[in-house]
N, C-alpha and C positions, 0 to 999 in steps of 0.2 A: 801731568799738568799738559793741558792741550796747547798746542802751538798754534797760535792765531796764524790764519791765511795770509799771504801777502800776494797782491795784484801786481802782476809782472808789466806794467806800462810806466811808460816814463812821460808820457802826454796823450791827451785823448785822441780815440779813433772815431769814426763816423762810417755805415754802411748803408745801402738803399737798397730796395726790393727791386725785383724784375718780374714784368708781365708781359704777356703776349696777344697779339689780336688775329683773327684767323676769317677767311670769306673768300670768294672767289666770284669770276664772271666772266664773260664772254662776249663779244660782238662781232658784227661782220660786215661787210661793205661790198662794192662792186670794184672789177678790175678787168682789163682787158689783155689781149695777147693770144687768146685761144677760144675756141668754141665750148670747151668744157673746163670751168673754173677748178682749180686745184682745191682739192678737199681738206680743210684744217679748221678744227675747232679747239683754239689753245684755252687752257684753263688757267686763269689769272686770279693769285691770291690778291684780296684789296688791304691786307696787313703786311708789313714788315718789320724787322727789328734791327736795330743798329748792331754792327759787326758781324751780323747774321746773314750767308749768303742768300740772296733773293734770286730766282730764276723764273721765266716762263718758258716752258717746253715747247718748240715749234718743230720738234723732229718727228713727229707723226703726219705730218703733210704728205699728201698723195704725191705731190712733187717737191723736190728740195727748195726749201728757201734758201736764196743766196744772198739777200741783204735785207735789211730794217731800218726803215727811218721812224723816229721816235718822236713824239710832239707831246709839250705840256707833261712831261716827266721828268723825272731825277736826272741829273748830270751823269751820276755813277751807273746808271742801267744802260748797256750795250749789247749789241748782238754779236756772238762768238759763232763764226761761221763754222768753226770745228764741232762744236757740241750742238749747234743749231739752236741755242738757247739765247733768250735776252736775259742778261744775267748782270750781277753786280753785287757791292756789299754797301749798305747805308750807313751813313756816319753819324748823322744828326736827324732828331724828328722832324718830320715835315708831314704836310698834306697834299694830294694831287687829287683834283676832282673830275678833271676830265683829260685823264691820260690816253691818248691814241697811239697806233703804230701802223705803218703801211709795210708790209711785206712782198718781196719781190721773189718770184720763184723761177726755177732754171728753165723754165719754157716760156720765159720774157713775159708772163703775167705779172699783176700786182693785185693788193686785195689789202682794203683797211680794215683795222679793228678797233674796235673801242665804242664811246668813250668807256674808260674805267677810273673807278677811284682806288686811290692807294695811301694809305695813312702809315707812317713810319713811327714808331715808338722808340724812345730811348732813355737814357739815363744822362741826364745833362752834366753831371760830373765826372762821369765815368772817362772823360777826355783825360783827367788828370790823375786817373788811378794807375799809376805807373807799375803798381803791384801786378796787375793784370795783364797789361800790356805796355812795355816800357819803349818810348819811342825818342827819349831823352827828355821828358817834361821836368820842368823844375818844380811843380805843385805849389807854385806861389813861393818858394824858398830862392835863395840868393845862388843856388848853383842847379845843375842839370844831371839827371842820371844818365845811365848808359845804356844805349838801344838794346834790346833783347833781353836785359837783366829783368825777368818777370816770370811768372808762373806758368805763361803760354796757356792760357785758359781758353784762347776764343776758338782754337780748333776743336775743342772738346764741347762748346757752346753751339757753334756753327753745326756740328753734327747732329744736334739735336739734344745731347745730354745735358741736362741743365736741374736734374733732380725731381722730384715730385713730392706730394702731399704723403706718400706713403713711405717717404725716408725720414725719419723722425733724428733732428738733431738737437741736442740738449747744451745750452749755455748754463754752466753754474757758474755764478759769479756773486755780486751784490746786487744793487738797483739795476734793473732791466726794464727799460719802458717799450713793452711790445706793442703800444698802441702807437709808437711814432708811425708817422706817414709811410715811411719807406720800409717798416717792419711789419705793420698790422696784417698785411694780406698773407702772410706766410706763418704768422704766429697763432698759437693754439692755447689761449689762457685754461681751457678746462683740464690739459694737462701739465699746466705750469705749477710750480709751488714757490711757496714763500716759507721758510724756515723760522721766520720770525712768528709764525702763526702757531696754533696748536695743531697737532697731529691730525689728520693726515697730512696736513702743510698746503692743500692745495688752494692756491690762490694767486693773484697778480703778484710776480716778483719785484714790484716798484717800492720805493720808500720814499720818506720825506726828506731824503739827504740830496739837495739840490746841486751839491757839487759832485757827485758820484754818477759820473756818466761812463764809467768803464766798461760795465757790462753792456749797456746799449750800444756801445761802440764797437765791442767785440762780437755781439750779435750781428752786428751788419756785415761786418767781414766776411763771417761765415755765410749768412744766408738773406741779404737785403733784397728785397724783391725786384726783379730784373723789367726793364722795358716798360716802367710804369708812368715814366717822363718826370720822374722824382731822383733827386739825389743820385745815390751812386748805385753799385751793381754788387751783390754778393759772390762770393766763389759759387756756391750752389743756389741760385736765384728762384728754384721754385721747390726747394726741400721745406719741410716742416718745422720750424721753430718752436723749441721749448723752452722756457727760462726757468731756472732755479734759483731764488735769492738765497744763498748760503752763508755769504761772507758776513752777512749783517746779524745772522744768527749768533746764537752762543757755540756755535760748532762743535756741539757735543758728539761722541763716537757715534752714538746711535744716530744723529743726524747726517754725520759723514757717510755711514754705511747707506741710509735711505737714498741718497741724492746719486747712489752709483748701482743702484738697485735694480731698475727697470729693464726688463729682458727684451722688450720691444724696442728700445732706442737703437739706432745704428752706429751713432757716435756720440762721444760726451766730450765736451771742451771744458778744461781746466785752464783758465789764464791767470793762475795764483800757485803759491807754494809755501812751504815752511822753512824758517832759519834761512840764514845767509852765509855767515862765515864760520859756521859751526855744523857738526851733525844734527839734523833734526830726527829724531826717531818717529816711525810710523807704526799706529796701533795695528797690530797684528790680525785683528779681526775685520778693520777695513780692508785691508790687502786680501785677506780671505774671500771678501764681498766681490772687490774688483775681479779676483781671478776668477772667480765662480760668473759672474757677468761676462768676463772676456771669455770665457771658455764654453757656456751653457745659454749666453744671450741669442736671441734670433734663432730660436730652435735649433741650438747647438752650432750654429754657424759662427756666431760671437759677434760681441759689441766690441767697438772700438774706444778706449780712451786716448784723448790727446790731450799734451798738456805743455806748457810753456817752460823753456829751458831755466829761464829767471834772468834778471839782470843786474846781475853782481860781478861782472866783470871789471877790473880794475878799481876797486875803491868805491863802488856803488852800494856796499854791503849796509853803511850806515849803521846809527845805534851804538851797539857794543862792539862793532867790529872794527879791526884793526882798519886803517887807510891804506896798508898795503895789500889788503887782500884782493885775491886774484880770481876768485871764482871757481866753483866746481860744483854741475848741476848734481853730480852723484851724492852731494851732501845732504839734500833733501830725500831721505831714504825712501820716500813712496816712488821717487822717479826712478831708483835702483831695481826696478822691476820691469821685465819686459811686456806687461800688461799696458805699459803706457808707450804711447809714441811720443818723445821729447822732442820738441822744436825750438831748434834756434833762429836766429834774426840776421838777415843781411840788409844791407843799406842799398839806396837806388843804384849803385854802381856796382854791385855783387861783391862788396867786401864784407867781412862779419861784421855786424852792428857792434859800435864800441862798447855797448853794455851787455851783450849777450854772453850768456853765462857759458863757457865751453864743459867739454866731459866726454867722457868715452861712452857714455850712456844716451848720447844723441842719437837720432834716427835720421832726420832729415832737417833743412832749412828752409824759410818761407821769408818774403819781406817783413821787415819790422818798423822801417822809418827811421828817421833821425832828428825828428824836432820839428821840420817844416820851417824852420827859420834859416839857417845856413846850407841845410840839406833836406831834401824832399821828406816829409812826413807821410802818412797815408790818410786817404779822406775816410771818412766813417761818419755816422749818425751821432748826435749828440742830442742832450736833453734840449726840447724845444723850449724858446723864450731866451731874450738875451740878458737875463739876470742870473741864468742858471747854467750849469755844465761847465764846459772848458771854453768853447767859443762865445764867449759873452762881452759884454762891453767893458773893455780895457784890456783884453787879449791883445798882445802885441806881436806875437811871432811874426805875422805876414799879412799882407793886404786882404786875405779871404776871411780873416778871422775878426771879430769885434764888431759884428754888423756892419762892415765896412765895404763888402760886395753885394752885389744886387742877386748872385746867384746863391746867396746864403742868406736870404731874408728870413727873418725871425730866429737868426743862430740856431738852424736845425742840423748843422753838418760841421765838421771840423776837418782841418788839413793837417792838423798836427799830431794824430795818433803814433805814437812811438813806444816800441817796447816788444818782447818776447810775447806779449800778451796778445799781439795782433798776427804775430807768426802763427801761433798755435791754432786759433779759427781759420785761417786760412789753409792749413792742413786738414783740418776737421771736415771744412767745406769740401775738399778736395775727396776726402774719405765718402763723403754723401755722392759725389759724382761719379764715384767707381761703382759703388752700390746701386746708383742708378742705371749704369751701363750693364751691369751684370750683378742681378741679386742674389746671385748662388755663391758669390765670393765669401770665404771665411774672412776671419781676422787675420789669420797667417798670410792669406793670399794678398791681401791690401797690403799689409807690411812689406811682402815680397815685391810686389808690384812697385812701392815706392822706392825701395832701394834699388830695383834693378834699371829703374826710368829717368831718376834724379839727376841733375847736371852738376858735372864738377864745376864749381866756380873757382877764380883764381887757380888755375891747375899748376901754375909755378910757385905756389905757396909752399915753401920749404919748410926746414926745421927753424925754429926760432929760439932766441935768447931770453933769457928772464927780464919782464919787461922793465924792472928796476935794477937791473943789474946783479941779482942774487944769484950768480952762476956756480956750477961745480964743475972743476976741471976734468974732462974726461967724461960727463955726462950731459946727454942731450935733454935740455930742459922740457921743449915740446917738439913733436915731430910734425911734419908737413902731411900731405896727401901719402898715405899707404895703402898700397894695393897688395891685397893677401891672396894667398894662392888660389883661391877659386875665383880671383878676377874682380873683387869688389873692392872700389876705393874708398877710402874712409878718412876723416879728419876729424879731430876734437872740435874743432870750431865749426864745422859744418854737416857732420854725421855723413850720410851718404851723397849730399850735396842739395842743391836747391831742387825743389820739387817741379815738375814739368807736367802739368796738367793734362795737355795734349797726349804727350806721349804714353801717360799713365792710362787715361781713359782708353786711348787705341788698344794698348796691350791687355785691358780688362775685359775688352769686347769678345776677343776670341781666346780668353785665356783658360788653359788647361792645367791643371795644378800637378806638380812634380814633387812636391814636398813630403808627401808620405804622412802617415800617422805620426802624430805628435808623441814624442817621447821626452819626458823630463827626469832628470837622473836625482830623484828625490823618494823619500818615503813617503807611499801613499797615502799615510794618513798624517803624520805630522808635518810633512813637506820639508823635513830634514834633508839635507844634502847626503847623497851617498857616498861621497868621496871627500874626505878630510884627513888632515894632520894634526893631530892633538897632542898634548903634553911636551910642547917644543920649549927651549928655551936656546934661541938662536940669537947672538949677539950680533946688533946692527952697528958696523964700523962707523965711527964719528967722523963726520965730514969726509967721506971718501965715497967716491963714484963706484967702488968695488961692491958695497951694498952687502945684503946678506940675501942668500936664496934659498929656496926650497922647493921639491916637485912633488907633484901627485900623478900618479898615473889611472887615468879614466879608461875602465874597459868598455866603452858603448861606442859604436863605430856610427856616429849620427853625423848629419850636415848640420853644423851649429847654426842655429838663429838666434841664440843668445847666450851669453855666458855671464855668470854671475859668482863673484867669490864673496864670502864672509871672512873678516879679519878680526884677530886679537893681538894687538900690539901694545907691550907696556914701554911707554918712552916719556921723558919728562917734558919734550917740546914736538907735539905731533905736528906742528907748523914746518919741521925742518925736514919730515919726511916725503919722498916720493914713492910710489907704488907702480911696479910693472909687472905686466903678465906676458909671458910668451908661448905661442902654441906649440904643439908638437910639429907643426908645419914652419915654425920658426917666424910667424908673423908677431910683431911686439906691440902692446898696447899700453899708453901711461895712463893709468886710472886714478891718480894723484900726482901733482906736480911739486916739486921740491921748493921750501921756503914761499909756501902760499899764503902765509897770513892768517889760517884758520887758527881759530881762538880755542877749539876743542881741545881739551885735556887729556882725554882718553880714547883710544881707539879700541873699542870693546864691541863684539859682535855688529862689527860696521857691515854694510852690504855695499858693495861698488859693482856696478854693470859694465860690461864691454859690447859693443855692436861691432868691434872692427874684425871679428873673425867670422863674419857672415857666410855661409857656404863652405867653410872649411871643415875638415873631418874633428871630431872629438876626439879619436882614437890616440893614445899614447900620452907622453909626459908632458904636463902643463907645468911650466917653470915660473914662479912668483919671485920677485925680487924688490926688496926694501932698500931705497937709500936715504942717508941722512946728509942733508946738504948743508949744514952749518954746524960749526963747532961748539963745544960745551956740553951739549946734553946727549945721554946716551940712553939706549934701551934694548928691549929684545923681541923676536916673535915669539908668541905664546902658541897660536894655534891659526889655522886657516881651513875653509874649506871651498870646494867648486861643484856649482850646479851648472848643467847645459840644458838647453832647450833646442829639438830639433827633430827631424824625421830620419828614420833609419836609412841608411846609405845602401842604396839597391846593390845587390851580390855583383861581382865584377867577374863573371864566367864560373862563379863557384856557386852551385844551385843545391849542393848536395847538404843534407842536414847533419849535423854531428850526432855522434852515437849516445843515446840518452846514459842516465846515470843508473847506477844498480844498488841494489841490496839497501835500500833506505830503512833505518832502524830509530825508534822512539817509542816512549811509553803507551801502553794501551790506555792508561788511564792519566790525565793531566786536569786541573782544574783551574780555571781562570776566567774572569770575565773579562778579559781585553788581550790574552796573548795566547799563542799556540805553545806547545811543548820546543823544546830545541830537538831538531831532527838532524840526523847524520846520515851520510851515504857514500857508497865508493863511486870514486870519480868517472866521469866520461872518459873512454880511451882515446878520442879525438885529439889529433896533436894540434889542431888550430882552436881549440877550446879557448874562449875569451872570457864567459863568465856563467854562472848560474842564476838563475831566477827561480823565484817562488811565489805561489800564491795559496790562499786559503779560501774555502768555499763549503758547500753542503755536499758536494758531489766531486767525481773526479774530473770532471769538465767544468767545474764551477768556480769562479774567482771573483765573486760578488762582496766577500769580506774582507780581502785584501788582494788587491790586484798585483799582476806579475811586476816584480822587481827584484834586484840584485845588482852587486857591482863587484863579485869577487870570484876567484877560483875555490873558496874555502868551502870544505864539504861538510858545513854545518851551520843551521840557520835557525832564525826563530822570528814569527812575524807578531807585531804587536798594535795596540792602538784600535782593534775591533770591540765588537759588541757581541759578546757570546753568551749563551743560554747554558745553565747547570743542566745537566743530562743529556744535551744533545751529541750526536757524532759529527764530527767535522774533517775535514781532508785537507792535508798538507801536500801540495803539488810542486815538483820542481822539473826544470826542462835546463836543457844545457843551449848555449848560444856561441855559435862560431865568430871569426873574425869578419866574416861576410854578413853577418846578423842573421844566418840561417839557424833555425829552431828545431829543437829536437822534439821526439814525442816526450811527452809528460809522464813522470812516475809519482804515484799517489800513495800516502800512507795516512790511515785514518786513527782517531783517536776519541775517546769517549769524553767528555767534559766533566769530568768527575773526579775526587781525588782518591778514589778507591779504597779509603780507610774506613774503620768502623769507630764510632764513640760507644762507649757502655757507662751508664750512669752510676755515678759513685752510690752506695748505701748511704741513708740517713740515719739509722740506727745509730745512737752514741757519735752523731755527727757533731762536729764543732758549732757554735753558733753563729748566725749570720753576723758578717764582717767584713771587712777590708785591711789592708796592711799588715796582713800577718806574717810573722817570721816561719820560714821553712827551711827543712834539709832532706836530702834523701840518705838513710843509711846504708842503701844497700838492699836491704830487706823490708824496710818501712818509711813511709813519709812522715816527718815528724811536723805538726804547725802548731804554733804556739801564739799566743797573744792576739793582738789585734784591736781595732775600734769599730763600735757601732754606737753613736752618740756619747758613748764614753768609752774608757778604755778597758779591756776584756783581760782577766787572768785566768788562761785555760791552756791545758796542754794536751793534744789529739795526736796519735798515732794511726796511719792509715796502711793496712796491708792489700796491696792490689792483688794478690794473689787469691784470696778470700774474699775480697770486697767487702773489709769489716773495718770499722773503726775501734781504738781503744782508748779509754779517759786516761789521760796521764796526771800526774801529779801537778798541782798550780805551781806556777813559777813564782818566784819570792818577790817579785813586783811586777807591774805592767810594763809592757815594751811600748816603745816609741822611736820610730826613724832607726830601725833596727838593721844590724849585719850580724848575718851567722854563716858559721862553716860548719862540716863535720870534718872531725879528726881520725874517724875510722872507729871509736868507740863512743865519743861525746858529741852533743852538740855544743858549740860555743856561740854565745849570742852577745853581742856589744850593744847596749841600747841605754836610753836614758830615762831617769825618773822625774816626770814633769818637766822634760827639755831643762834640766839642770843639771843633775848630777848622773854622769854614767858609770856603767858598772859592767863587768863580764860575767855574765851567768853561765852556769855548766849544767848541761842535763844529761843525765846517764839513763837511757833507757832500758839498760839491763836490770839496774835497781829502782827505775822510776823516781829518780830523786833529784831534785835541784840543790845547786850551791852556788856561793858567789866566789869568784877568784879575788885574791888580793889587789887593793888598790894603790899599793905603795909602787910609785914609779910609773903607775898608768896614765895615759894621756887622757887631757880635759877636753876630748873631743865629744862632745854630748850628743850630736845628732848627725844624720847624712854622712858618717863617715865610712871609710873604706877598711874591708878586713879580708884577708886571705889566709889560709892555711898551707904552711911551706912543706908539712909531713912533722915537723918538729915544733914550728912556732907557728903562732897567730900574728899576724902583723895589722895593726890598726893605726890608720892615717887620715889626717884630713878632716873635713867636717866642721861641725860647729859653727860661730861666726866667721868662716874662712880662715881655716886654719892651714898650715903648712908643716905641723908636727905631727909625730906619731912616737909608738914604742912598739917593741916586740915582747909576745908574752910566750916565756917557756913553760907549758903546760907540766912537765915533769917536776920542774923545780918552784912552779908557781910565783915566778917571779918576771919582772918587768925591766926592759931597758930601752932607752931613747934611740930613735932614729936619727942618722945624721941630717943637719941642716945645710950641709954644704951643697950647691948647685941644686937646691931642692926646688922642684916647681912652685909656681906663684900659689898663696894661699887660697883655699876654695872649699867650696861642699858641693853636693850634688853630682860629684865626679864619681866614673867606674873603676873598678879596679878587677885585674885577673891575675892569677898566677901561671907561669910558664913553666915551671919546675926549676927554675933559677933565679927567677926576676918576678918582682910585683910591678906591673905596668898599671899606673893610673892615667886618666884622660879625662878631658872635658871638664864641665861643671860650672859653678858660678864664682866668679872672683870679686864680686860685688853684688849689691841687691839686684841688679837687672843685666850684669856684664857676662855675658856668657863665653865661654874659650874653647877652643879647638887644640890647645896645647896639652902636654903632659909629660910625663918621665917614667924612667925605669929605676927600680931600687934593688940593688944586690944585698941580701941580709949577710951573705957570707964575707962581703967587703965593707958592709955598710956604708955604700957610695951609691951617689945618682947619677944617671944620665939622661939626655934629653930625648924627647920623641920629635922626631922631624915633623913639620907642619906642611910639606910639600904633598898637593894632592888630599891632604887629610878632609876629611867630613866636614861640614861647616859647623860653628861654634853651638853648643848645646849642651843640657843637665839632664840629669835623671834618665839618661837613656839607658838601653841593653848593651851589655858586653859579654862576649863567651870567648874562651879559649878552645882553639879546635886541636892543639898538640902543636901546630906551627905558626899560626896566626892568633890575632886577636881580631875578633869581628864586633864592630860598633853599628848599631842599628837604633833608629826611632829617636825618641827625647820627650820631653815634658810637654814641647809645643806642638807635637804632633810631626816631626820631621819623618817623611817618607824616603829617606835614603840611608846611607851609611860607607862603611869603608873596611878593608882588611888590612891590618898592620902587620908587618913580619919584622921583628925586633933584630932578626940576625943582618937584615940589610937596611933597616933603619926607612922603611920604605911603605907608601900606602897604594893601595889598589882599590879604585872603586868598585862598588856593588852595582849590578846593574838594578835597575828600577822598574824593568818591564815586568808589568804583572804583579808589582809589589803591593803590600797591604798597607794600610794607614799604620802609622807609628805611634807610641804612646810610650808613658813613662816605666821604666825599669821592666821592659817586657821582651826578654830574649832566653832561649834555653838551648844548649848544644846537646844532641843526642849520641854524638860520636861520629857522625857523618854529616848530619844536616842540623842548620838552625831553625827553630822553631819560635816564632811569635804567636800572640793570641791576638783576638780582633779587636780589643779596646774598643768596645761600643759599635763596631762596625759590623760586628756579624761573623765575618769571616777571618780566620786566623790564616796563616801561610807557613810554609815550610822553604828553605833557601838552601839549594844545592851548591855547594862550593866548587864542586869539580865541573859543572856546567854553568854556572854562574847565572842560574833561573831560580826563579821564584814559582811557586803554585799554590793557589789557595786551598785552605782546609775548610770544608763546610763545618758549622758551627753543631752541638749536639741539640737535639731536638728541643730540649726544655732548659737548657743552661745557656744563658747568653755571656759571650765573654765581655769582660768589663773592666773598668780602671781599678787598680788596687787589688786585683785578684791573686792568688797563687797560680804561679806557672813554674812546673819543674818536669825534667825527664827523670822517670822512675824506672831505669833499666832497660824496658823494651817500650816504653809507651811513654805519652804525655799527659800528665795530671792538671787538670784545669779546676781551681775551686775558688767560691766566695767571690769578693769583689764589691765594687760600689752598687751592686743591685740587692746587696743585702740578703742573701739567701745562704741557706747551710748546703745547698745542693753544688754537685760536681761532677766531674765525667772524666773518663779517661779515653785515649784516641790511640789506637793501633794502625800506624800507617800502611 
């Protein structure tokens, strides 16, 4: 189910665009004091902009100017005797048509200049925009802000950094009125999209919802036109504005992906989110698109995604949320990835806004307002007309709203915009300014500049107790400002602090990156974390600050730019839990607060991001701690993983690469469409070895198929997730990395992507009829194939001699066979099967005499189909099957007699189960315990004691039936199943434990499709064409190419015949078969 997006605003916003004028002129006059007049031809611009320094430069005079007298000009314009400029900063719009000035020179002469015209443009509501410059305005509310608590954007604008039409900024929202008077000159409708339209969605992003002002307001905060004598000023007042109406659509994943896919966009703004008081999952394909656009947009410099933290702090969750819910921006799982800049909100006094959702995933803060009634809100554009939008007739927040102020004729603007919805576009606008100042910046550079220049607000903000009093003795509920060992200050309420546009733009102008090449500690194909702890069962102490802890050692020496964990916890009250992560340097980050009021019932594959470790080293032990903050409910940590983003730490005096590995070994032939063989090598002799990395390509220097990765000092590895071609030669390359991230020379080993085996077609002379579901056993010299089905049941017996490739027709069985189970006793074939799905009997075939007989039915079970049967060496044990039976009997061949198996502690009744004989026990596992109820339970039966014992389900394969099962001599291997399961497991009855089987390069699974060769597990292709063999010792799969004219299929005979695989028949209804020699 797709979670609808929620706009993160509390009250509306309004924004106004900026523009400028230009021109120049000069004038002259007469003066006295010398026979030769001083030479000066001033260049005078006839336009000026509010808040932007204006100057007339007189320093080029041949004789220095000592004083200036100005007539008919603005009062803010004065002469600076030091700089020799007439200068000042305009504050309001005005027009001066006959400005003149008289200059006095150092030789005593004077000269008049002019008249000049000067037109000053402004944004009339900018004076109330405390978010841009806070001088203590009230913004028509009943209280004032704190001077200086703003984004300090005027120095950036004054330096000429105002954006440009080449800087594309996208607002993805609901209705967006780009034709608004203060947006239209910056807007581009040809690039805008409306996702309520048909693909490709190009169109005006407006709608008929006259109450939805949100997107229009958000757009204005980011890029309202500047200096156009209208409304307000955007943060990036000359940037190109593109609107996407996404929220009004059905929000399909394909549309979600589309609105994150333009590589030409510099920054996207998403002032919405999913979920509130519970973890809201994110579609992996959408995150993959965001990742791709971030890494590859703007010609691989990267596009930025900016999003609002949420308005969920202190009970704003609403709906099904508990009123005590205290907010965590990480709960929206899309915001737990570093490809998003998550923005929190502050009020006009520099405090965290009362609604702003906290979280370790925050990056920065920006003004968000507080409603505009008792505290200032933000000024923004509104839907024009006093019956629409927010600032319409009847609005009562303050005297600016409801058409009650002459500055807001026709209700085009509002003063009450509130929410992290408006902090986010403030940050996105600053991103536009940074790219305007330096277009070579990458997405990582921008994040680094923001982290480095943001202001620490409320620096005395220390640790805080639970707002509702649900504290835990000995435990810190919320930390204050934390300074990490790299010197960065971080707070879960503010991120790195309040953005400082002036400082950020100044840093960007002369920026030189020291971040290095980005490394992500993940698999390059699946993006799975390289570092994890699985199979855990760590109890979490109830109502205790001690908590439960676990560590992961990271073998990458990176300067951390982001740190993400994935967590699985089994607990009956997730709301009780707090989650902390401590870096190798000792910095602690709280990723979840105790007693939070979240309603999530399961913490399963949850991702949590922390930015608190920015700049620290990733190398060393990372410690997870989970704390239960309330009594009664308990649980355990099941698994967790860690992923770091960052650049490699430059070597600190050690520039000597480690010694390379030696003696790499692996198969010459190995066939897979996606995976390499598993290679092994002799360890590097370097003492400071940190890890090995490996890659795959088409040469010793190529890594195009699988890029360099690795996270351990294990001397064996396998790469997966590739697209390989059968018959090609590939290279597996390995290098050593030391603790200073120095790299050794690579060592390579090639393999041919082929199985190296040989298929031989079986003779068709005297071959069985085309059919499926035949019963078959290997006698040691012949394969005996009996019965089967092809439109009707078939009565026939055939024996195949692999040495001579010949078939012998045997005696017809006494009745047809259905849902059979067969074993070889050493001299005879025993077959348990039913007649017309009703009466079952044990049939006996003697190949020496070529005769069939029927064993006694006295005491035999009534398990007429899908029963298990094993041969112990003296007994045949038949159990289960029928209509979900859990009874069985033991057949003594020498005495031709039956005795029942115990029903004490017997497994649940079932059919479709597997069975193997270990030498001392029969193990039954899986099957159906009802018409559609699959199980992953089983039991062990000891015929010597006639007793049953259970089979563990811990780490067992998922429930299934009609799967393959073999006995290796020490373990039972389960693979596949009726539903095409592509996984399995190995069960050790001595320890009652399961070991998962690798699925790397695994084939498709199907019904009853597995045989044991004595060293490997073989499965057929089951209509996919490729079979496969599994090597237990290396836990690896490799494919087997199919025979040229025989397609592996459902219902075929698959058996190991001494030294080769026999494949015959199946639902292709052919009498052809083949043998395979590996």
